[in-house]
Each structure stands twice: as structure tokens, then as C-alpha cells.
C-alpha positions in Angstrom: -6.4 -42.4 11.7 -6.7 -44.8 8.9 -9.3 -46.7 10.9 -11.4 -43.6 11.6 -11.3 -42.7 7.8 -13.9 -45.5 7.3 -16.4 -44.0 9.7 -19.6 -42.6 8.3 -18.6 -39.0 9.3 -15.2 -38.0 7.8 -14.9 -34.9 9.9 -12.8 -36.4 12.8 -10.3 -38.0 10.3 -10.1 -34.7 8.5 -9.4 -32.7 11.6 -6.8 -35.2 12.6 -5.0 -34.9 9.2 -5.1 -31.1 9.4 -3.6 -31.1 12.9 -0.9 -33.6 11.7 -0.1 -31.3 8.7 -0.1 -28.2 10.8 2.3 -29.3 13.5 5.2 -29.3 11.2 6.7 -32.5 12.5 5.9 -34.6 9.3 6.2 -33.9 5.7 3.3 -34.6 3.5 5.2 -37.5 1.9 5.8 -39.0 5.3 2.1 -38.7 6.3 1.1 -40.2 2.9 3.5 -43.2 3.4 2.4 -43.8 6.9 -1.2 -43.9 5.9 -0.3 -46.5 3.4 1.4 -48.6 6.0 -1.6 -48.2 8.3 -3.9 -49.4 5.6 -1.8 -52.5 4.9 -1.6 -53.4 8.5 -5.4 -53.0 9.0 -6.1 -54.9 5.7 -8.1 -52.1 4.3 -9.2 -51.9 0.7 -10.2 -48.3 0.4 -7.9 -45.3 -0.3 -10.4 -42.8 1.0 -7.9 -41.5 3.6 -5.7 -40.2 0.7 -8.7 -38.2 -0.8 -9.2 -36.9 2.7 -5.5 -35.9 2.9 -5.9 -33.9 -0.2 -9.0 -32.3 1.2 -7.1 -31.4 4.4 -4.3 -29.9 2.4 -6.8 -27.8 0.4 -8.6 -26.6 3.5 -5.1 -25.5 5.0 -4.5 -23.8 1.6 -1.4 -25.9 1.0 -1.7 -26.3 -2.7 1.8 -27.7 -3.3 1.3 -30.4 -0.6 -2.1 -31.2 -2.2 -0.5 -31.7 -5.7 2.4 -33.8 -4.2 -0.2 -36.0 -2.6 -2.0 -36.2 -5.9 1.3 -37.2 -7.7 2.1 -39.9 -5.2 -1.4 -41.4 -5.6 -0.8 -41.5 -9.3 2.6 -43.2 -8.6 0.8 -45.8 -6.6 -1.7 -46.4 -9.3 -4.5 -45.1 -6.9 -7.3 -43.2 -8.5 -8.3 -40.1 -6.7 -12.1 -39.4 -6.5 -13.4 -36.6 -8.5 -14.2 -34.7 -5.3 -10.6 -34.7 -4.4 -9.7 -33.4 -7.9 -12.3 -30.7 -7.5 -10.8 -29.7 -4.1 -7.5 -29.0 -5.8 -8.9 -27.2 -8.7 -11.0 -25.1 -6.5 -8.2 -24.1 -4.2 -6.0 -22.9 -7.0 -8.8 -20.9 -8.6 -9.6 -19.3 -5.3 -6.0 -18.3 -5.0 -6.1 -16.7 -8.4 -5.7 -13.0 -7.4 -3.5 -11.0 -9.8 -0.5 -11.4 -7.5 -1.0 -15.3 -7.1 -1.4 -15.7 -10.9 2.0 -14.0 -11.3 3.3 -16.6 -8.9 2.0 -19.4 -11.2 -1.0 -20.6 -9.2 -3.4 -20.4 -12.2 -0.7 -22.0 -14.3 -0.7 -25.0 -11.7 -4.5 -25.1 -12.1 -4.3 -25.4 -15.9 -1.6 -28.1 -15.5 -4.0 -30.0 -13.2 -6.9 -29.8 -15.7 -4.5 -31.0 -18.5 -4.0 -34.2 -16.5 -7.5 -35.3 -17.7 -6.7 -34.7 -21.2 -3.4 -36.6 -21.0 -5.4 -39.5 -19.6 -7.7 -39.5 -22.6 -7.3 -43.1 -23.7 -6.5 -44.5 -20.2 -8.6 -46.6 -17.8 -8.1 -43.7 -15.3 -10.2 -41.3 -17.4 -13.1 -43.9 -17.3 -13.0 -44.0 -13.5 -12.2 -40.2 -12.8 -14.8 -38.4 -14.8 -15.2 -34.5 -14.4 -18.7 -33.6 -12.9 -20.7 -30.4 -13.1 -18.7 -28.8 -10.3 -15.5 -29.6 -12.2 -16.7 -27.9 -15.4 -18.1 -25.0 -13.5 -14.5 -24.4 -11.9 -13.0 -24.7 -15.4 -15.4 -22.1 -16.7 -14.6 -19.8 -13.8 -10.7 -20.1 -14.4 -11.1 -19.5 -18.1 -13.3 -16.4 -17.5 -10.7 -15.0 -15.1 -8.1 -15.5 -17.8 -10.2 -13.6 -20.2 -10.7 -16.7 -22.4 -14.4 -16.1 -22.9 -14.9 -18.3 -26.0 -13.3 -21.3 -24.3 -15.4 -20.7 -21.2 -18.6 -20.8 -23.4 -17.1 -24.0 -25.0 -17.2 -25.7 -21.6 -20.9 -25.1 -21.5 -21.4 -26.7 -24.8 -19.1 -29.6 -23.8 -21.3 -30.1 -20.7 -24.4 -30.3 -23.1 -22.6 -32.8 -25.3 -21.9 -35.2 -22.5 -25.3 -34.7 -20.8 -24.0 -33.0 -17.7 -26.5 -30.6 -16.2 -25.0 -27.1 -15.7 -25.5 -25.4 -12.4 -26.7 -21.9 -11.7 -23.0 -21.3 -10.8 -21.9 -22.2 -14.3 -24.5 -19.7 -16.0 -23.8 -17.1 -13.4 -20.1 -17.1 -14.2 -20.7 -16.7 -17.9 -23.3 -14.0 -17.5 -21.0 -12.0 -15.2 -18.4 -11.6 -18.1 -20.8 -11.0 -21.0 -20.0 -8.1 -23.2 -23.4 -8.3 -24.8 -26.9 -7.7 -23.2 -28.3 -10.0 -25.7 -26.0 -13.0 -24.8 -26.5 -12.3 -21.1 -30.2 -12.5 -21.2 -30.0 -15.5 -23.8 -28.1 -17.4 -21.1 -30.7 -16.4 -18.5 -33.4 -17.7 -20.7 -31.6 -20.9 -21.3 -31.4 -21.3 -17.5 -35.2 -20.9 -17.3 -35.8 -23.4 -20.1 -33.7 -26.0 -18.2 -35.6 -25.2 -15.0 -32.4 -23.9 -13.3 -33.6 -21.3 -10.9 -31.7 -18.0 -11.2 -30.2 -16.8 -8.1 -29.5 -13.3 -6.6 -26.0 -13.6 -8.2 -27.7 -14.0 -11.7 -29.7 -11.0 -11.3 -26.8 -9.0 -10.0 -24.8 -9.8 -13.0 -27.6 -9.0 -15.3 -28.1 -5.6 -13.6 -24.3 -5.0 -13.9 -24.3 -5.8 -17.6 -27.3 -3.4 -18.2 -25.7 -0.7 -16.1 -22.4 -0.8 -18.0 -24.4 -0.3 -21.3 -26.3 2.7 -19.8 -29.6 0.8 -19.9 -30.6 2.0 -16.4 -34.4 1.9 -17.1 -34.1 -1.8 -17.9 -31.8 -2.4 -14.9 -34.4 -0.7 -12.6 -37.3 -2.6 -14.1 -35.4 -5.8 -13.5 -34.6 -4.8 -10.0 -38.4 -4.1 -9.3 -39.3 -7.5 -10.9 -36.8 -9.3 -8.7 -38.2 -7.6 -5.6 -41.8 -8.4 -6.6 -40.8 -12.1 -7.0 -39.7 -12.1 -3.4 -36.0 -12.2 -4.0 -34.3 -10.3 -1.3 -31.7 -7.8 -2.9 -28.4 -8.2 -1.2 -25.7 -5.5 -0.7 -23.8 -6.5 -3.9 -27.0 -6.0 -6.1 -27.7 -2.7 -4.6 -24.1 -1.6 -5.0 -24.3 -2.7 -8.7 -27.5 -0.8 -9.2 -26.2 2.3 -7.4 -23.1 2.3 -9.2 -25.0 2.3 -12.6 -27.1 5.3 -11.5 -24.1 7.1 -10.2 -22.1 6.6 -13.3 -25.0 7.8 -15.4 -25.4 11.0 -13.4 -28.7 10.0 -11.8 -27.8 10.9 -8.1 -31.2 11.2 -6.9 -32.0 7.6 -7.7 -28.6 6.5 -6.3 -29.5 8.1 -2.9 -33.0 6.8 -3.1 -31.5 3.3 -3.2 -29.4 4.1 -0.1 -32.7 4.7 1.6 -34.2 1.6 0.3 -31.3 -0.3 1.6 -31.9 1.2 5.1 -35.6 0.2 4.9 -34.6 -3.4 4.0 -32.0 -3.5 6.7 -29.2 -4.0 4.2 -26.1 -2.3 5.7 -24.1 -0.1 3.2 -20.4 -0.7 3.1 -17.3 1.4 1.9 -18.1 0.4 -1.7 -21.6 1.9 -1.4 -20.2 5.2 0.0 -17.4 5.3 -2.4 -19.8 5.0 -5.3 -21.9 8.0 -4.0 -18.8 10.0 -3.2 -17.5 9.5 -6.9 -20.9 10.5 -8.2 -20.9 13.7 -6.2 -17.4 14.5 -7.3 -18.3 14.0 -10.9 -21.0 16.6 -10.4 -18.4 19.0 -8.9 -20.0 18.8 -5.4 -16.8 17.8 -3.5 -18.1 19.2 -0.2 -21.1 17.0 -0.3 -18.7 14.1 -1.1 -16.7 15.1 2.0 -19.9 15.1 4.0 -20.5 11.5 2.9 -17.2 10.6 4.2 -18.1 12.0 7.6 -21.4 10.3 7.5 -19.6 7.0 6.6 -17.4 7.3 9.8 -20.3 8.1 12.0 -22.8 5.4 11.0 -24.2 3.3 13.9 -22.3 0.1 14.9 -18.8 1.7 14.6 -19.3 3.3 11.2 -17.8 2.3 8.0 -14.1 2.8 7.8 -12.9 4.9 4.8 -10.4 3.2 2.5 -7.8 4.5 0.1 -10.4 4.7 -2.6 -12.5 7.1 -0.4 -9.5 9.5 0.1 -8.4 9.3 -3.6 -11.8 10.3 -4.7 -11.7 13.4 -2.5 -8.1 14.2 -3.7 -9.3 13.8 -7.3 -12.4 15.9 -6.8 -10.5 18.8 -5.1 -7.7 18.8 -7.7 -10.3 19.5 -10.5 -11.3 22.6 -8.7 -7.9 23.9 -8.6 
């Protein structure tokens, strides 16, 4: 395994490491130590297999093992590559659902980011430098925590150290903007830096406009996107449909459903729930119920109603009593 880790393609080694971790016969510490022994026997000078071990743990969603491997590398004086650090950070941010956060997953991610700060004056910091992906991950984590000023500060920090932000960095910040002006300012900044906005960028802008009842602007932006040749996806359609539904413009909301069909974008349970909620707000509960039946009978097995679908109907009927 240590020998194959030097091959141009790391996938075979990565697969071997995942299989070794999965069979449960060895602890992560035992695997780590055996890799070190193999390296010494082979006279290798690289520690790339430790980085691959971290990646294997992350791909298996074994965060505790990844952190233990990281700590053992530190103990040996081995400097992990920035990609290995990003793998760990990315894993814990992906696990950051409300339930996972309560279990301390995000806390671990924050502890991990603190390691770089702790190494501020050390040689390690000079060799393990956060890259654009790292800062984007930090920004995402802070946004999920509601620390929007700190998240914006990460963008300023990137500018200071001359790291080029990615579209992902800007998309993350736009998505949580409470101000239309700020959201479009970030969009304009992207354009000035020749960072091409993505469909996620435009979906976030539409969402911000919709939440501020600026549906004409949201519709104009949607048309502009289509004319630019950007293919609207399901999430973008749902964001615009939700805005029109929430603002009582059900004719436009259903027109969007037809546009989805024309563009071969398949509506999902979220689409139908949005339309059902709109009908219930109008007091047209029977029409909302018809949507539920249409949802079930759509081609390709239909769209399975979820608890939100039924709760919407229950709420609609209860207001008629």
C-alpha cells in the first residue's frame, strides 16, 4: 500500500485504505503505524499516504478517525497537506445539520480551524497555508452559525492575502444576505473580478428579491438569465415559484410550472408543496387537494407526498371549520 501511494493515480491506494478501514480488523492508529513502518522499510521520503489515509476516513465519513490521524501526524512532526486539511473541514461542515451540530460536529470543525491560528508563529503555518477552498469552507461554516459579519470578514481576509475568492465564496455570502443592495453588490464584485456567476448565484439573488416582495425584479432577473443561455434548474424554479406563491400571484406560479415542463425540468415535492400552500392561502383547499392527487399521478411513478403536503391540507381545512 505504501508503495502504491507513490503511483501517479492515487485511487488504487485510496480504495485499499478505505477497504482496510471498513473491514474493522484494525484501528486507525494501527493502520497509521503500519504505514509508517512500511515507509521506513521501503526507504520512502514522502508522507503522502498519511494524507490519503485522512481522505479515506473523510470519504467514509469517519470524522473522529480523520482527526485522530491528523493528531498523530502532528505528533510525528509530519505536516499534512492543505488538501488533507480541507478534506477534514469539508466533512464536518457537510455533517453540520442541526442534529449534528448538537452533537458537537461544528464545534470540532471550529477547533480544527483554530489549529492554524495556534500555529501562527510556527514553521508549520509557513508550510500549511489555507487556500481559497479553505476560506470558502470557513465562510460556509460561519454562515451556518449565523455569524455573518465574521463570514464577510473572511472575504476581506482573502483579499488582504491576495487569495482569489471563488464563485462558491460569493454564492455563500449572497445566499444569507438580508439586504438586496448588499447581495447585488457582491454580484457586481464578482463580475468586476471576472468571476462568472453560476446558477446558484442567480438562484440566491432571486431568493433575496422574493423574500423582499420584489417579484418584478426577480422575474426580470429570471428572464435575463434565460436570455443569457443559462438553463434554470429545479431549485431556481422553486425559488421563483415560492416568491410568487407567497405574494399571492398564483397565476404566475402555475405558469412557471408549465415553463418547467417545457424545459423538461421535473417538479418535485417542494414544487407541489409551494403551490398547495398558495392555494390554501387563497382558501382553495379542494384545489390544493387536487394538486396532491396530480402529484401522485405524475408520469414516472409520481411525486411522493411528504409530511409537509399533508400538514398543508390539514392546516387549510382547519381554517375552514
